[in-house]
C-alpha positions in Angstrom: 0.0 0.0 0.0 2.9 2.4 0.7 4.1 2.1 -2.9 0.7 3.3 -4.1 1.3 6.6 -2.3 4.3 7.3 -4.6 1.9 7.5 -7.6 0.4 10.9 -8.5 -3.2 9.5 -8.8 -3.2 8.6 -5.0 -3.5 12.3 -4.2 -6.7 12.9 -6.2 -9.9 11.4 -4.8 -9.6 9.0 -1.9 -12.6 6.8 -1.0 -13.0 6.0 2.7 -14.9 2.8 3.6 -15.4 1.6 7.1 -16.5 -1.8 8.3 -20.2 -2.1 8.9 -19.7 -3.1 12.5 -17.0 -3.5 15.1 -16.0 -6.8 16.6 -16.3 -8.0 20.2 -13.3 -5.9 21.2 -14.9 -2.8 19.6 -12.2 -2.6 16.9 -13.3 -1.0 13.6 -11.6 -1.3 10.2 -11.4 1.6 7.9 -10.0 1.3 4.3 -8.8 4.1 2.0 -8.8 3.5 -1.7 -8.0 5.5 -4.8 -9.4 5.1 -8.3 -7.3 4.2 -11.3 -8.0 3.1 -14.8 -7.6 -0.5 -13.7 -9.9 -0.2 -10.6 -9.5 0.7 -6.9 -6.0 0.6 -5.4 -5.8 0.3 -1.6 -3.9 3.1 0.2 -4.5 2.2 3.9 -6.2 -0.2 6.3 -6.7 1.5 9.6 -7.7 -0.3 12.8 -9.3 1.8 15.5 -11.5 1.5 18.5 -15.2 2.4 18.2 -16.9 4.7 15.7 -16.8 8.1 17.3 -15.5 11.3 15.8 -12.7 11.3 18.3 -11.4 7.9 17.3 -11.6 8.6 13.6 -9.8 11.9 14.1 -7.1 10.1 16.1 -6.8 7.3 13.5 -6.5 9.7 10.6 -4.0 11.9 12.5 -1.8 8.9 13.4 -1.9 7.7 9.7 -0.8 11.2 8.6 2.0 11.2 11.1 3.2 7.8 10.0 3.1 8.6 6.3 4.2 12.2 6.5 4.5 14.3 3.4 5.1 11.1 1.3 1.4 10.3 1.5 -1.0 10.8 -1.3 1.4 11.3 -4.1 3.8 13.5 -2.1 1.1 16.0 -1.3 0.5 14.9 2.3 -3.2 14.9 1.8 -5.6 14.2 -1.1 -7.6 16.7 -3.0 -10.8 15.1 -1.8 -12.0 12.4 0.7 -15.2 10.7 -0.3 -17.2 8.5 2.2 -20.2 6.3 1.9 -22.0 7.8 4.9 
């Protein structure tokens, strides 16, 4: 997934999709994908506790710290995040 962040297309539109429910330990899975001519390419798989705004903010902040300015085609953030909710 990290190699996908080297490509310019990874900084355009990023689709965020979370698991429908958490497991018994209240762990949620959130995926980030980007669109290409050959289909969706995964950019991240983030595990976090519960589905609150605070845990999402913490999860995304931690991801940004881990990837740094290399993320999303070297832009540090995509042009647009799109969610299904």
